[in-house]
Each structure stands twice: as C-alpha cells, then as structure tokens.
N, C-alpha and C positions, 0 to 999 in steps of 0.2 A: 675456513669453516668446512666441516666434514660431517659425514654420517657417523652416528654412533652405532656400533655393531649391534647393540641391543634394539635399535630401531628396526632392524631387518627381521621380519617375521614371516611365518608361513613358507619358509624355504629351507629344505633339508639338504640341498646340494651344495657343492663347493662355491665359495665366494672369493673373488679376487680382492683382497683387502686394499691393494694399492688403488684399484679402481674406486673402491668405496671411499677412500680418503679424499680423492680428487673430485668426487661427485658434488654437484651443486646442491645445496639444501635451502630450506626456507627458514633456517634459524636466523634471526635478525642480526645484522651488523650495525655499526655506529650510524651509517647513513640511513638505514631503515628506521632506527630509533629517532633520529633527528627529524625525519619527515613526519613521523607519527606525533611526536611531542610538539612540533611546531604547530600542527593543526590544533591541538588542544590549547596551546598557549595563546594563539591568536583568538580563538573562540572566547577564552577567559578575558582577554583584554577588551574585546568588544562588549562583553557583559559589564565589565567595570566602567567602561566609558559611558555607556548609556545609563548605568545605574548611579554612578557617582559624579560624573562630569557631564559633558554634552547636554542633551535634552533629557533631564531627569524625569522619571516616570512617577509623577505625584498623584495623578487622578486616575479614575477607572478608564476613561477614554484613552488617556496616554498609555496606560499599561496594556490594555487589550487591543486598542485600535490605532496606536501610534498617533493619537490626537486627530485621526482622520485626514492626515496630510502627508502620507508616505509617497515616495516616488514610484513610478511604474516599474522600472527595471528590477529593483531589489524584491518587490512584491512578486513579480513574475518568476524570478529565480527561486524565491522561497516556496512558491506554489509547486514548482517543478521538483525541487529537492525533497520536499516533504512527501511527495507522491512516490518518488523512487526509493525503494527499500532493498534490502538484501534479496527479497523475493524476485525483484526484477533483474538485479545484477547477476544472480545465480540461476534463476528459473527460466528466463527467456532464452538464453543460449541452449539449455538442455531441451526446451520445447522445440526449437528449430531442429536440433540434432535427432530427436527421437520421433517427432510427429510431423515435421515439415513446416513450411512457411505460411500455412493458412492463418495462423494466429497473428501474423504480421498485419493483417487487415484491420486490426484494432486501431491503427492509425487513421483509417477512414472513419471509424466510429468516433474517434476523438474529435475530428473536424466537424462531424455532424452535431455532436453534443455541444461543442463550444458555440456554434451558431444558435442552437436551441436555447442554451443557458443565457446567452447575451440578449435574446429577444423575449423569452418567456418567463424565466425564473428570476434572473438578477434584478430587473426593474422593480419587482415586488419588494425584495429585501432593501433595495436602495431607497425606495420611497418611504418605507417605514423606519429606516435607520435603526435597526435593532442591534443590541449587543449579542443576544443569543438568537439563533435562527429558530429555536424551539419556542421562543416567545410568540412567533407567528401563529403557532398552533393554538395558543391560548386566545389570541385576538380573533382568530377565525372560528374556533370551536369553544373550548373551555380549558381550564387549568388541568383537568384530569388527562386530557389528550397530551398536553404539553409534558406533564410529569412522566407519563409512560414512555414517550419518545426520548426524553432526556435521560431517563434511567437506562434504556436500551443502549444509547450512545455511550454513556459513562461506563457501563459494565463492559461493553465491547472494547473501548479504548484502554481500560485498565488491564484487560486480559491480553490485548494485542501488543501493547508496548513491550512487555518482557520478552515476547517472541523475537521482535526485531532487535532487541538488545543482546539476547543470548548468542545469536549467530556470530556477530563480529567479536564478541568477548571470547568465545571459544576459539575463533581464528587467531586472535592475538595471543591467547594462552598457548596454542599449539606452536606458533612460529617463534615465540620469544622465550618460552619456558617459564613465564610468570604465571603463578597460580590464578585460575579463573576467579576464585573467591577474593583475590586481591585487586585484580584489574577492573572488575565490574563495578565495585563501589567507588573506586577512584574516578573512572571516566564518567560514570553516571552522576557523581557528585559535582563534577565540573559542569555537566550539562544542566543539572538542577540549579547550580549557582548562577550561570549567566542567564538562564531563563527567569529565575526569581528576581534577580537584580535588575536586569535590563528590559524585561517585558517584551512586547511584540517587536520593538525596534531591534533589540539584541537578537531575538530569534530570527528575524528576517535577514539581518546582515550576516549572522553566522551561517544560516542556510545558504546564502549566496556564496560565501567562501567554500562551504562544504560541497556545494554543487560543482564548483570549478574543479576541486580536487577529485570528486567522484568521477566526473566525465573525463578529466585528464588521464586518470588511470585506465579507463576503458578505451580511450582513443589510442593510448600507447600500445595496449594489447592488440587492438585491431591492426595498427600499422605493422607491428612485428608479425602478426599472423599473415597478412598479405604478402610480406617479404618471404615468409617461411614456405608458403604454398606456391609461390612463383607468379603472383598477380591475380587480379580480380577475375580475369577471363578463365583462368584455371579453376578458381574457386567455383564459379558459376557452372562450368562444364561438369565438374565432379558432382555437384549437387543435383544437376539435371540427371546425370546417369544414376545417382543414388535415389531418385524419386523424391527428393526433398522439395523441389520447386512446385508449389501447389497454391494458387491464389483463388481460383474460381471453381471450386467444387460446388456445383449448384444443386446438389442433392437436397431436396426439401425435408428429408427425414429428420425429425427433431431428436431422434435417438442416436444419431451419429455424433461423435465427440466434437469434431471441428469441421464445419463446412462454411461456405460463404455466408449462409443465412444465420447459423448459430453464432459465428463470430461477430458479424455486423450487427445483428439485432441484439444478441446477448450483451456484447460489450458496450453497445449504445446505452442500454439501461444501466449497466454497471457504472459507466462513466457519468451518467446523469446523477446517480446517487452521490458520487464523489465530487462532482463539479457543481451540481445544481442546488443541492440541499444540505451538503455537509457543513457542519459548523466551522471546521478549520479552514475550509476554502472560503466561505462567505465572510468570515472574520477578516481575512486578508483583503478581499475585495472592498469591504466596507472601510478599510483603513485608508483608501484612496479618496481624494477630495470630491470626486463626482463620478457619475455613471460612465461618462466618456472615457475617463482614465481607467476605470475598472474594465471596460471592454477592450481597451488596448492591452492591459495586463493579461486578460484572458486570451487574446490573440497570440501574444508572445509565449504564454504558457502552452498553448496548443502546439506552436512550432517547436518549443523546447522539449515537450514530452514526446512528440513524434520523433524528434531527433534522438533523444535518449533511448527510447524503445528500439529505434531502428539500429542504433549502434549495438545494442545488446543482441538483437536478432541477427545482425550481420556477423557478430562474433560466433553465434551458433553455426552459421554456414561455414565459417572459416574452420571451426573445430571439425566439422564433418569432412571438409576438404583435406584437412591434415590427416584424419584417420579413416579415410574412405575405404581403404583396403586392409586396415588392421584395427578393428574396433576394440577399444580398451574395455568395453563392457563384456563382450564375448570372451575376451582373453582373461577376464577376471583381474585385470590390473586395477580397476575400480569396481565397486559393487553397485552403485546407483547412478542414474543419469544426472542427478543434480550435483554430482562430484566432478562433472566434466570440466567446468571452468577452472577450478583450482589446479587440476591435473594439467590442463592445457597451458596455463600460465607458467607452471614449472617447466613444461616441455620446451616452450618457445622463448622464454624470457628469463629463466633463472640465472643466466650468465651475466645479466645486467645488474650491477650494484644498485641497490636502493629500490628496485622495482617491487620486490615483495612488500616492502614498507609502503610504497605507493598504493599497491593493490589492497592491502589490508586497511590502510587509511581510507581508501575509497569506500570499502564495505562499511567501515565504521561511520564514515560521514553520512551514508544513507540511513544508518540506524539513529544517529544523533539528531539529524534533521527531523526524522519522524517522531523521536521522543520529545524534542523541544516544542515542536508544533502541537503534539498531543497534550503536553503539560500546560502550555499557555491556553489552549482551547478549553481544556477541562477546568481550569481555574475560573474562566468566565462562565462556563455552563453550570458548574456546581454552585457558584455564587448566585447567578441570576435565577436559576431554576429551582434551587433547593434552599440555600441559606438566607437569601434576601427576604423571603416571606416571614422568617422567624426573627429578624432583627428589627427592633423598633425604629420608626422613621427618624426620631430625634438622634439616633445613634449612627445613622448612615452618613457620616462625614466622609469626605474623599480620602482623608488619611486613614480612617478606620477600614474603609472598603479596600484600600490598597494593601493594608497589612493582612487582611483576611485572605485576599487572593494570593499573596506571596506565601502565606502559610499553607494554603491549599496546594500550591505547586510543590512545596517541600514535602508535605505529607504524602501526596499521591506519588511523587517521585520515589520516596523511600519504600512505599508499598510495592512499586514496580521492581525495585532492586531486590526486595525480598522474594518476589515471585520469580525472578530470574533464577534464583537458587532452587526454587521449588521445581522448575522445569526439568532439572537434571533427574529428579526422582518421580515426577508426575507427568508422563507423556500426555495425559488427558488434558493438561492445561493448554497445550498447543492445539489439541483436537478441539477443545472447547472454544478457543479463539477463532479458529477457521470456521467451525460450525456456526458459531454465533454470528459471524459476519454474513454467511449465506442466509441465515434465518431473519436477521433484523434489517438488512439493507433494503430488501424489497418492500417490507412494510413501511419503512421510513419514506422511501420515494413515493409509495402509494398514498400515504397520508398527506404529504405536501401537495401532490398532484391533485388529489381529491379536493383539497381546499382551494387551490388556485384556478382550476379549470372547470369545476362543476359547482356553480353557485347554489344549486339546489341541496347540496350535501349538508347535513346537520351533524351535531355532536354524536348522537346515537349511531348514525351511520358510520362515522369515523371510528368510534370505539369498537363496534362490532366488526367492521371491515379490517381494522388493524389486528385485532385478536385472531380473526379467521386466517389472516395471512401468516401470522406467526405459527399457528397450528398446522396449516397445510404445508408450508415450506419446511417447518421442523420435522414433520412426518416424512417428507421426501428426503431430506438430508440424512436423517437417521437410518431410514430404510436403504438408501443408496450406500452409505458407509458400511452397513452390515453386509450388504451383498458383495461389495468390493473385498471386504476383509475375509469372507469365506470363499472367495474365488469365483463367485457366480457372475461377476462383471469384470471383464478384462479389456484393456485398451492395447491393441496390437501396435508395436513400434514399426517404423519404416525399416526396409531391409538393411542389414549390416553385413559387412564382409570381413574375413580374416585372411584373404588370399595373399596379402602382402606381408604377413607376419613371419614368413620364413627367415627374414633377416633380423627379426626381433627376438633375440635368444633369451633363454631363461634368466641368465644373470641380469640382462638389461631390464627385463620385466620386474625383477626383484628390486633393482635400484630405483626405478621409476616409482614402484609401489611404495618403497620406503620414503622416497623424497616427498611424495604427495600425501603420505599418511599424516604429516603435520598440518595439512591444509584441508583435505577432503572431509574430515570429520565436522568441519564447521557447518556443512549443509545438512547434517543429520537432523538438526532441530527443525528443518523445514520439510523433511521427508515424510509425507503421508502416503506416498505411492508404494505399491508392492515392489520388492526387489526384482531385478531384471529376470533372473532365472529362478523363480520360486518353484518349489517342488509341487508337482501336480498331485492332486488328491485322486487316489485310485477309485474312490467311491463316486457315484454319479451325483453331481451337484444340482440341487433343485433350482429351477429357473426362477429368477426374481420377478416380482410384480412389474408389469410393463412400465409404469410411470417412474420406477426407480432407475430405469435406463435413460431417462431424459438427460440431455446434455447438461453438464454442470453450468454452462453459460446461460441457460434459460431459467435458473432458479430465481434470480432477481426479477425477471420478467413475470414469472408466475406469482411471486409475492406482490408485486406492484398491481397487477391486474386483479388479484384476489381482493385487495382493498377496495378497488373501484367497483368491481362486479358485485360484491356483497354490500358495500357501503351505500351505493346509490339506491337500490331497492329498499333497504332498511330506512333510508332517509325519507323516501316517498311514503312508505307505510306508516312512519311515525310523524309525518307532517313536515314536508320539505320546505326549505327556505324559499322566499319569494325573491327572484333575482333583482327585481326593481328596487328592493329594499336593502340590497347588499352594498356595502361601501366599496367603491372601485379600487381603492388602494389595497384591498385584500385579495383581489383577483388579478390574474395575469393579463397584461395588456392585449394578448391575442384574442381574448374573449370579451373585451369591453364593448364590442358591437352589440352584445346581448342587453346591455343596460340602456335604460331610457335616455335618449340624447338630451331631452329638455331638463334633466335633473343632474347632469354630470357636474355642473358648476355650483350646486347647492350643498355639496358635502363639506363638512368640516374635516380637518386633519384627523386621521383615524385613531392615533394613539391617545390624544386627550379625550376623545369621545368614549373610547372603549375602556380607558383606565378609570373613568368615573362612573361607568355603568356596567352592569352584568353582561357578559358575552351572550350573543344570540344562541339559539338552540344548537 
C-alpha cells in the first residue's frame, strides 16, 4: 500500500517519491476489510437469530422490552454502547488536548446522577411499568403535555441519528475508496434489518458486541500511545508542564467555559436528562424483571461509562504528550482540533496491519449502536404516543402492533439514510440537531421533575413552564451561536509549543498531512467550532449580551429550572393540586413523606384508575 501522488496537496517543493511509496497509509487492506465485514456479519446473524429462531419477537412487550426478562450484563453494555458515539471517541481527546482535564470531572457527575436516578426517578417508571416514558406525562398531567414532549424527542432523534451515521460513513469512504453514497445505504440497511427483525434483544446483543469492538480499538490506541511517549509518568509530566492538568478550578463565574462548578453541575443535569427520563434508557431498564436488577444494571453502566470516558480522556493526554513540543495545529499539519485522534492513530499505529480497520470499525460501532437504539426507541414512542390513539381497539392485536412497529423502524431508518445525504449539502441539519438538543433536553427534564417532585403542579403550569423553557433556552442558544460565528465569543486554548519541530521537516509534514487526509475529514461533520487560526476581524466587534456568554454546560440547567420556576407559580395561580389527593405512584419516593400516612394503603393501581378517568388538572 502506498500514497498516491495526487493525494499530496498544498506542497510546492520537491517530494522524494521513494519515501512516498513506502509511507504507511490508511487505505484498507484485506485484514481491515475482514475486521469491518465481520462486525456487520455477526450483527446480522444476531438479528436473524432473535427474529427467526431463538426467542421470536411476537408481541409488543417482546419487541420493545424483551418480555421484561433480559439479563443485567447485556442491558448494561447496551446502555453504555448507545451512549458512546463518534462525538465521545473523537471529541473527548481533543477537549483534553485543547482545554485541559477539567471536563474529566464529568465522571463525578455520572456517579451522582446514577445514585439520584436509582432512588428518585427509576422507581416511578418501574412502578407504572410504562412502554413509553412520555405516557407518564399524560398520567400526571394530560395528553397535550405528553404529545409535546414526544414530538420534541422524535424530532431530535430523527435529526440526530443522521449526524452520528455520517461521521463513520465518511471515514470508511476515505480509507477504502468506496463511495459514501454506496456504503451508507448498505451499512444502514443492515442496522435497520437486525433492529426490525430482532427487536430489543437483537439491539441489546449487537450493542454488546459493538461495545467490545469500540473499546478494544480505543484500548489498543492507548497502549501504543503509552509505549510511544515512554510511559505514564512521562505523559503526566508533559501534561503538567503544558498546563493541561486542571481538576479543581473553583472559579464560581458561570461565564467561564469549564470550571469545577460548570462541569459538575452542568453535566449532572445533562446526565439526568439522559439517564433519568430518556425513553431509550428507561426502555432498557424496564426490560429487566425487577427494580433491583435495574439498579445493578445502572451501577454497571456507571462504571462502564466512566471507564469509556476515561479511556478517551487519557487518549487526549497521550496526544498532548506526543506533540507537546510540536503542535500539529500550529504547524498546519491539521486544521481543526477534532482531527487530532485520526492523525494520532496514523502517527503511532499505522504500521500495524488491521489497526485502521479496527479503528474505523470502532467508530462505526458507536454510530450503529446509537442508530439501532434510536430506531427501536422511536418505534415504541411513535406507536404509543401517536399511532395507537388512531387505531381502533378491536384492531390492536399483538400481530398487528408488531407489524406496525417494524414498519415504523423501516420508514424512520430510510428517512435517516436520506438525511445523511442531505448533510453533505446542508450544514444547518447538523446545526439544527445540536441546537435542538440544547433547547429540548432542559425542558424535558424540567417537565418530568415538575411532575415527580412537586405535587402541587398542574397541567397549565406544565404547559406554560415547558413552553417558557423552550423560548428562553432557544433564545440563548441562537444568540450564543451568532456571537461565536461573528467572533464576539472565543474560547482560548491551552498553550501549545513548536520548539521541537526543527526535526520535523517539510517533506515529513507533507507525508503526514497526506496520510491523514483520508481520515481527518471524518470529523468535519461534527465541527461546529471556529478554525484554530481564524482571521481576526480588523473592525471592532460588538460585545455580546451578557447571558450569551453563559457556559454551554448550564443550558440544560437553565431549561430545567425555567420549567419549575414558571410552572409552579402558574399552577398556584390557576388552582394547584392538593397533595393529599395525588396518587403516590405518580410521585418520586423521596417526597412520599408529604402524603397523608393514613391514606397510603387506600390507593388503587394508578394505570387502571387513570385509564378509565380523565387526568387531573
């Protein structure tokens, strides 16, 4: 395998063709293809097994919840795999390299959140045994609140899935020479196939496989990186000297990008959204036979996600240790910080046969696990929250419902494939996905928290609070993005050095640049930040509104508290609920002390009561 001369660009000097011919590239060999195809083949076999043999998915509960008797380990692995995407694999290392280790404290937030979810949120969903978490909002408030929340989730998921697909598809196209428009439908069709045929069980077991591949590729990169820099002690010392080690920046200023408080508080609310009220997460917890099993799965997920994030963060420190005195950003070897990991993989591991295939397979696994989880979750959400109300009761046989949900997976899956191709021409699709996430997640967390922790809240309070949250956070997100795009808000990087670049001659720079050109473009789809060396505007830039400088980690916090701060007063002004008349199953166990003790045993199960009567205000 060799470089093609036409791949070497932006260099007008002489090139030693013999060196070019012997340089390692990321064009796939037979071993790379074997690794990648094996992953797809095994995923297909898993779908065939659960769809045609094994435990066939004949009923709604079997298809969406694995008949509520899944094992702890695969559920925990599936939860971890579906949470890790290309954003983590490629974004966390660049975060460590450019801004330091403060973000690593998100592992502390993950531990806090898992404890809170196990005690405060999970028991509510388990007691009610819901297929859709958004059904809770109808039981607690009314169908209008449920429909608004379900629509926000569905729209976000449909826009977000093409983004996580585009990144690995572009990577594979660059390293294999296979056209993007060919590989995307093929791989996505395989994912749609095993998700449609095998239901939750196929999704969970393929996620388990893909998680192993994903983390295997990351661990190999870490081991090679430690060897390359000369040990962990060298890595730590170089990062200390480079001012990357920073865990306890106690600055309370909310306008500082990353501090102990912004990361700990902001990521706690972010994780609460993903772990406490997210349909995909709760659907997997409810697939376990009881609450105790679900809590064990949550504990394993917490350990797994902290380990995965730590491996990615450690990779970022290894990258800085490798380039501590010759920054590839300053030397223009690469153009963006999120291209660091592909460049690094080429630098330290391109000589190992099969590693490019393992790396790309790992990135693809992250995307496929996210896609399969999203499709399976959306099939349940769309059916339960939108379609079921239009289907006559006498037509809701298990076979009919099963067919409808499988058709939903296919239709949504092919819409996502279509949107992947649109991303090439419409950068605003990516922007819309990221923006929608920031706008909707805070409102979602706020609605569920308002219902579970504040028995006085009524339907009017929930609707007004939810809409207020969407408007406030939407205004903040749009204003912040405009300020960043015109250069009024900038985030300074940690110091970088080029003192050791004297031995890194022009020809070497060209070769490395050409080698990594096949890989670094894969991260362009996730790049919403400004280029490293953007041209300064000679004109004086107007200062942005002060709230537009708020740390991005606080957006969900603002959204959640807006729902509560607005929703509670509105509830009291329009006739608050009487806590003594609230059904305890609709409230978090942590506030059951508010309910009359002498009436706790007098309540009937909540679903039969509320299914046959109109919801309270």
